[in-house]
Every structure is written in structure tokens, then in C-alpha cells.
C-alpha positions in Angstrom: 118.0 -36.7 -35.3 114.5 -37.2 -36.2 113.3 -34.7 -38.9 109.7 -34.0 -37.7 110.1 -31.6 -34.7 112.0 -29.8 -37.4 109.7 -29.7 -39.1 106.9 -28.7 -36.7 108.9 -25.9 -35.9 109.3 -24.4 -39.2 105.6 -24.1 -39.6 104.9 -22.5 -36.3 108.1 -20.1 -37.2 105.8 -19.5 -40.4 102.4 -19.4 -38.7 104.1 -17.2 -35.5 105.4 -14.5 -38.1 102.4 -14.8 -40.7 100.4 -13.8 -37.5 103.0 -10.8 -36.8 103.1 -9.9 -39.9 99.3 -9.7 -40.2 98.8 -6.6 -37.8 101.0 -5.0 -39.9 98.7 -5.2 -43.0 98.1 -1.9 -45.1 100.7 -0.2 -42.9 103.3 2.3 -44.4 107.0 1.7 -45.1 107.9 3.7 -42.1 105.2 1.8 -39.9 106.9 -1.2 -41.2 110.5 -0.3 -40.6 109.4 0.6 -36.7 107.6 -3.0 -36.5 111.2 -4.6 -37.3 112.8 -2.9 -34.2 113.4 -4.9 -31.0 110.8 -3.3 -29.3 107.8 -4.0 -31.3 106.3 -7.2 -29.2 105.8 -9.3 -32.0 109.4 -9.3 -32.8 109.7 -11.6 -30.3 107.7 -14.3 -31.6 110.6 -15.0 -33.8 112.5 -15.3 -31.1 110.2 -18.3 -29.5 110.3 -20.0 -32.7 114.5 -19.9 -32.5 114.6 -20.7 -29.2 111.8 -23.8 -29.6 113.6 -25.1 -33.1 117.0 -24.5 -31.0 115.9 -26.7 -28.3 113.9 -29.5 -29.8 117.5 -29.5 -32.3 120.4 -29.7 -29.5 118.8 -30.7 -26.3 120.3 -33.6 -24.9 117.1 -35.7 -24.2 114.2 -35.9 -26.4 111.5 -32.9 -25.7 107.8 -33.0 -25.4 106.8 -30.1 -28.1 103.5 -30.0 -26.5 105.1 -29.7 -23.3 107.3 -26.8 -24.3 104.8 -25.2 -25.7 102.5 -25.4 -22.9 105.6 -24.6 -20.6 106.2 -21.5 -21.6 102.5 -20.6 -21.5 102.1 -21.1 -18.0 105.4 -19.8 -17.6 103.9 -16.3 -19.4 100.8 -15.9 -17.4 102.8 -17.0 -14.1 104.3 -13.9 -14.5 101.3 -11.8 -13.7 99.8 -12.5 -10.5 99.5 -15.9 -8.2 96.1 -16.6 -9.1 96.4 -16.3 -12.8 97.2 -19.0 -14.5 96.9 -21.9 -18.0 94.8 -24.9 -17.2 95.5 -28.0 -19.1 92.1 -29.9 -20.0 92.5 -31.7 -17.1 93.2 -29.1 -14.6 90.5 -27.0 -16.5 88.0 -30.2 -15.6 89.0 -30.2 -12.0 88.4 -26.4 -11.4 85.0 -26.6 -12.2 84.2 -29.9 -10.4 85.4 -27.8 -7.3 83.4 -25.0 -8.1 80.3 -27.6 -8.7 80.9 -29.1 -5.3 83.0 -32.3 -5.1 86.6 -33.1 -6.3 89.0 -35.7 -5.7 92.0 -34.2 -3.3 93.1 -33.7 0.0 90.9 -31.2 1.0 92.8 -27.7 1.2 92.4 -24.6 0.0 95.7 -23.2 -1.0 96.8 -19.6 -1.9 99.9 -17.5 -2.4 101.0 -15.1 1.1 104.4 -13.1 1.5 105.3 -15.8 -1.2 105.1 -18.9 0.3 102.1 -21.3 -0.6 99.8 -21.0 2.3 96.4 -23.0 3.5 93.9 -20.0 3.4 91.2 -23.3 4.9 91.0 -27.0 5.4 87.9 -28.6 3.6 85.2 -30.1 5.3 85.4 -34.1 4.7 88.7 -33.8 3.6 91.8 -35.7 4.9 93.8 -32.7 5.8 90.8 -31.8 7.8 90.9 -34.9 10.0 95.0 -35.2 10.1 94.3 -31.4 11.8 95.9 -28.9 9.2 95.6 -25.2 10.1 94.2 -22.2 8.3 98.0 -20.4 7.7 100.4 -23.6 7.8 103.1 -22.9 5.4 103.7 -26.2 2.7 107.1 -26.4 3.3 107.6 -29.4 0.6 105.5 -32.0 -1.1 106.7 -35.6 -1.7 110.2 -34.4 -0.1 110.5 -31.5 -3.0 111.2 -27.9 -1.9 108.0 -25.8 -2.4 109.5 -22.3 -1.5 110.1 -21.2 -4.7 106.7 -22.7 -6.5 103.9 -21.2 -8.1 100.3 -21.7 -6.9 99.8 -23.3 -9.9 103.0 -26.1 -9.5 101.4 -26.7 -4.9 98.1 -27.2 -7.0 99.6 -29.8 -10.0 102.0 -31.4 -7.4 99.7 -31.8 -4.5 96.7 -33.7 -6.9 96.4 -37.4 -7.8 94.3 -40.0 -8.4 91.8 -41.1 -5.9 93.4 -43.4 -2.9 96.6 -42.4 -3.7 98.9 -40.4 -1.1 100.7 -37.3 -0.8 103.3 -36.1 1.7 103.1 -33.0 3.1 105.7 -31.2 5.3 104.1 -28.2 6.9 105.4 -25.0 8.9 103.4 -23.6 11.7 103.4 -20.5 13.1 105.0 -20.2 16.1 107.1 -23.6 16.3 110.3 -24.6 15.4 109.8 -28.1 14.1 107.4 -29.1 10.6 104.6 -31.5 10.5 105.1 -34.3 8.2 101.5 -35.5 7.0 101.0 -38.2 4.8 97.3 -37.5 3.3 95.0 -39.6 1.4 93.8 -38.1 -2.0 89.7 -38.8 -2.1 86.5 -37.3 -3.3 85.3 -34.4 -1.2 82.0 -33.7 -1.3 82.0 -30.0 -0.6 78.7 -29.8 2.1 78.2 -25.8 1.5 75.7 -24.9 4.1 74.6 -25.9 7.3 72.8 -24.6 10.4 72.1 -24.8 13.9 70.1 -23.7 16.4 72.0 -22.6 19.6 69.3 -22.0 21.4 65.2 -20.8 21.2 65.5 -17.9 19.0 68.9 -17.8 17.8 70.3 -19.6 14.8 73.8 -20.2 12.9 74.0 -20.9 9.4 77.7 -21.8 8.4 78.9 -21.5 3.9 81.4 -23.9 3.7 82.6 -22.3 -0.1 80.5 -20.5 -2.5 79.6 -23.6 -5.1 76.8 -23.4 -7.0 73.1 -22.9 -5.5 74.4 -21.6 -2.3 72.2 -18.4 -1.5 69.2 -20.8 -2.6 70.5 -23.4 0.6 70.8 -20.6 3.0 67.5 -19.4 2.5 66.2 -23.3 3.0 68.5 -23.5 6.2 67.0 -20.4 7.7 63.6 -21.7 6.9 64.8 -25.1 8.4 66.0 -22.9 11.6 62.6 -20.8 11.6 60.4 -24.6 11.9 62.8 -26.0 14.9 62.5 -22.4 16.3 58.6 -23.2 16.7 57.7 -21.7 13.1 58.3 -18.7 15.1 60.7 -16.0 13.8 64.6 -15.8 14.6 65.3 -13.0 17.3 68.9 -13.1 15.8 70.9 -15.2 13.1 74.9 -16.0 13.0 76.3 -15.9 9.7 79.5 -18.4 9.8 82.2 -17.7 7.1 85.0 -18.9 9.0 87.5 -20.9 6.6 85.7 -20.4 3.9 88.0 -19.9 0.7 85.4 -18.2 -1.3 84.3 -19.7 -5.2 81.7 -18.2 -7.6 81.5 -14.6 -7.4 77.6 -14.7 -8.4 77.0 -16.8 -4.8 78.2 -14.1 -3.0 76.1 -11.1 -4.8 73.5 -13.9 -3.6 73.9 -14.4 -0.3 74.4 -10.6 0.2 71.2 -9.7 -1.5 69.4 -12.2 1.2 70.0 -9.7 3.8 70.5 -6.1 2.1 67.2 -4.6 1.1 69.1 -2.2 -1.2 72.4 -0.5 -2.0 75.6 -1.7 -4.1 76.9 -5.0 -3.1 80.4 -4.9 -4.6 81.4 -3.3 -8.0 84.4 -4.5 -9.8 87.4 -2.3 -11.6 89.5 -3.3 -14.3 92.7 -1.8 -15.8 93.2 2.4 -15.6 90.3 2.0 -12.5 87.9 1.1 -15.4 84.7 0.5 -13.5 83.7 -3.1 -15.3 80.3 -4.1 -13.3 78.1 -3.2 -10.3 76.1 -5.0 -8.6 73.0 -4.2 -6.6 70.6 -5.3 -3.7 67.6 -6.4 -5.3 64.9 -6.0 -2.9 63.5 -9.5 -3.2 60.2 -10.7 -1.1 63.4 -13.1 0.2 64.6 -10.3 2.0 65.3 -11.5 5.6 65.1 -9.1 8.0 67.0 -10.8 11.1 69.8 -8.9 13.5 73.1 -10.8 12.2 76.4 -11.0 13.4 79.2 -12.4 10.6 81.8 -14.4 11.6 85.1 -14.1 9.9 88.8 -15.2 10.5 92.1 -15.5 8.3 90.5 -18.6 6.1 87.7 -16.1 5.1 88.8 -15.3 1.5 87.2 -13.8 -2.1 83.7 -14.0 -1.7 83.6 -14.1 1.9 85.1 -11.0 1.8 82.5 -9.6 -0.7 79.7 -10.7 1.8 81.4 -9.5 4.9 82.6 -6.1 3.7 79.1 -5.6 1.9 77.1 -5.8 5.1 79.5 -4.6 6.9 79.4 -1.2 5.2 76.1 -0.9 5.3 75.7 -0.9 8.8 73.4 -4.1 8.3 75.8 -6.7 10.3 78.4 -7.0 13.3 81.9 -8.6 11.7 83.5 -10.6 15.1 86.7 -12.4 14.2 90.2 -12.0 12.8 91.4 -10.0 10.1 90.5 -12.1 6.8 92.9 -13.7 3.9 92.9 -10.2 1.8 92.0 -11.4 -1.7 90.4 -8.9 -3.6 90.8 -9.3 -7.0 88.6 -11.2 -10.0 89.4 -14.0 -12.3 87.5 -15.2 -15.1 87.8 -18.3 -16.9 88.3 -18.3 -20.5 88.1 -21.6 -22.8 90.4 -22.1 -25.4 90.0 -24.1 -28.4 91.8 -26.9 -27.4 90.4 -28.0 -24.8 92.7 -25.8 -22.3 91.8 -22.8 -20.7 93.1 -19.2 -18.8 92.1 -18.0 -15.6 92.4 -14.9 -15.7 93.0 -12.0 -13.3 90.3 -9.1 -14.9 89.6 -6.7 -12.5 89.8 -5.4 -8.5 86.7 -5.5 -6.2 85.6 -2.8 -3.7 83.3 -2.6 -1.5 80.1 -0.5 -1.2 82.1 2.3 0.8 85.1 1.8 -2.1 87.4 -0.2 -0.1 89.8 -2.2 -1.8 90.5 -5.7 0.0 93.4 -6.7 -2.0 96.7 -7.1 0.7 93.9 -5.7 3.3 91.2 -7.9 4.2 87.9 -6.9 5.8 89.1 -5.6 9.5 86.3 -7.6 12.0 84.2 -4.6 14.2 85.0 -7.0 17.2 88.1 -8.9 17.3 87.8 -12.5 18.8 90.3 -15.0 18.5 89.0 -18.8 17.7 90.0 -20.4 20.8 88.0 -22.6 23.0 87.0 -21.6 26.4 87.1 -23.3 29.3 83.8 -25.1 30.4 82.0 -23.1 33.3 82.4 -24.4 36.9 79.0 -25.4 38.0 77.4 -22.4 40.0 77.9 -23.0 43.9 74.5 -23.3 45.8 73.8 -19.7 47.1 71.5 -18.8 49.4 69.0 -16.1 48.1 67.2 -13.8 49.9 63.8 -15.8 49.1 65.9 -18.8 51.4 65.9 -16.5 54.5 63.4 -17.1 56.9 60.2 -14.7 57.4 61.2 -13.4 53.9 59.0 -11.2 52.2 56.9 -12.2 49.6 57.0 -10.6 45.6 53.5 -10.6 45.0 54.0 -8.8 41.5 56.5 -10.4 39.7 57.6 -14.1 38.4 60.8 -15.1 37.8 61.8 -16.0 34.5 62.2 -19.6 33.6 65.5 -20.2 32.5 65.8 -20.6 28.6 66.7 -24.2 27.0 70.5 -23.5 25.7 73.6 -25.4 24.6 76.9 -24.8 25.8 79.3 -23.1 23.7 82.6 -22.5 24.2 84.4 -21.6 20.8 84.4 -17.6 21.8 83.8 -16.2 18.4 80.6 -18.1 18.5 80.0 -17.0 22.3 80.3 -13.5 21.7 78.4 -13.5 18.8 75.6 -14.5 20.7 76.1 -12.2 23.1 76.0 -9.9 21.0 72.8 -10.7 19.4 71.2 -10.7 23.0 72.5 -7.2 23.7 71.1 -6.2 20.5 67.1 -7.1 21.3 68.1 -5.8 24.8 69.2 -2.5 23.9 66.3 -1.9 21.8 63.7 -3.1 24.2 62.2 -6.1 22.5 63.6 -8.3 25.5 62.3 -6.8 29.1 
């Protein structure tokens, strides 16, 4: 039996015991006696060292001490909540690449819902989106291994891999008896975070796909692009599309909400025992965009998306259209550790301006609209109108309004949002 692992275990035990005793320096004899009680958490460090030593000495196969210790740390963090995790150096790098807008993978954002690994949203440009993966799909297995008892980090580790390789994913889709097997290629996914489109004169839509860096600035740029496409005239209404946006950086969500709120609270965060950790207020910047606004959400809208939707809803700044959002109302912080690894730890819950917690509940839209496509309208039949009748009286005072150029919109939430903006303009007396 090699002696090196046993030596390492001895030194780990010594360090752990020293670490525990260090917290007791200056204690009285009674306090020291109490510290030896098994209820003291530091007494468990000795148990941990004993288990580690026994595994290294007696396990049927050779073990890697670093893997054992990392596994112990992962197990400790995984006992907390689905979004806290211990990250190896490579996992930490991938997380930072993702928030920077580029990573290698199949292009899905996953979370834990009702104990199952669930697709929050397929990402544009990924192989999952191209294969038809949908929000709400449950991952049943990865490369034949059942994922039913996995943690979120287990799933992420199994799905990720080298660029150009493939992974076999099995999905269970709501309402379907048979599971769906898809062989998906891992490739570089370049997240296009913001896109815009002028739906028809005066009305535009900005879609925010994820909250990576510089999203707020990108939205401002896209808004200016829409105004330019509208002949330089201010928009009559704007649709902000947050559907299938899994979230991202809290600061970017705050920055986006700040564009459309002139003043007031955007979001607050509360830690243990309800202690308020932070308040983010609208700054009333000169770049504030005062335009009638509708926000689209669905079950794939999570985290920072819910912060934005909740703030705009509570301030009555926008009408929220779509379906109830995912319900991730917690804040994670990333801590860099000395060996290059990282700790992603849930440190707070966030609350909307009306102090609503989104955790597990999500944002309920003001107007529900299923994310379905409408059939294309049939051509309007030719009808005889008053002006077509023989000897019809002429209208000498009013000319018919020319029909505006418009794109055919068959997506129900988008159509509903556009109709809401037009109705607001009519009722406000600006479109008579």
C-alpha cells in the first residue's frame, strides 16, 4: 500500500484539528470542554479526516485525494439549494465565458423544477434550438445515464464537453407519452443578446435573449436603430420581448429597467433573517425612454427577466403579456478561491418594488396569451360598399385614411402586445 496518501491524510487531519483549536484560543476550561461535544461543528472535521484516511487506506481501488475532497465540498454545497455550487477552475471559466456571451455547449439553459432537470430556455444559435428543444422539456437521461436524481451541477457537467463532440439527450415533453431522443452537437454558441425589428410604422420590438454584459447599452442602441428605421420619428409604442430569457447578470437587469423607469425602486435584495443587502433605484438619466411599453414573458423568462418585468409591472410602467414566468427569485454571488476554483453561493432573495418575492411563484402577466401561432387570415372577400352604389352621395369633408404598411404577425403574444399599444394610443386621444 503506498504511504504517500496516508502522509497527506495525516497532515490534513493535523491542519483540520489546528483549524478547529484556533477558534478556541483564549477560552476557559469549561468552554474547551463544551467544544469537545459532538454538537460542535468543528468536531466533525476530525470525523471527516478519519473517513478520508480510511477511504485512502482501505478502498478497493486507488483513489485521488483531490477528487475526494472536491466531492465532499460539492456534496456540502449541493445540500443547500439548486443554484449554489462548487466550481472547479474549468467550470468557473465556462460560467464566466457564458456571462461574457460565448461558450461551448448544446445551447440550453437548465434549472431544477419540481426535482427534475428542466429546460428553462433553448438559446438562439445552439444545436438544441435547431433540433426543436422547448422550454419546459425535462431531461430524463444523458448518454444513457438517468438524470432523475441529479443535481443541477451534475446535469451541467454531463452535458458539457469538447467542441465538435456530441451528447445524447433524452427529453420528456409535457403531454406526450413517448420520450424524445436527440443527438446534439457541442459547438461554440455566440449569444446574440439583443435584436430589434420595426413591426410596422411607429411600432417596434426589442428582444433581449439573455442578460450578458452590456445588455443595457445594446438596448439603447437598438432603440435608436428603430427610431432611424421609423424615419427618425419617435416610436408610438414598443414591445420588450423577454420570452425564453433565462436571466444572467443582476446589474444588467437593473440597467435595462433603468432605461424605462424615471425614478423609484427597481429591486431590493434580502439576505438571512430578512436583512436588506441592497436597493437598486432608477437614476432618472437623460437616456430615459418615455414610450408606451408592453413586455412579453413566458415560462422561460427567469431571474433578471423577472426583475425587469416585476419592476415595470409594479410601477404600472408596462403591460405584461404572455404566461407565468419561471420563478427564480434568488441572487448568487461568485467567490474566487485560492486554488482557482470558485464558489457560487445563494446569498439573498430579491423583491420587486411592491415587495413581492418571485421565488417559486414567478410573475403573473396582466394579460395571458399562449405562445402559439395564429392561422394566416383569409383574404377579405370583395364586398359592395356604400360608395360603390349607383348615385351614392359623395363625402365632401373627410378622406379615407390610407392603410398603413404592416407585417403579417401570426404570433399570438406579439399580436396581443401590438393591439394593446394601439388601443392605448387610441384611448389616450393620440390616434383619432
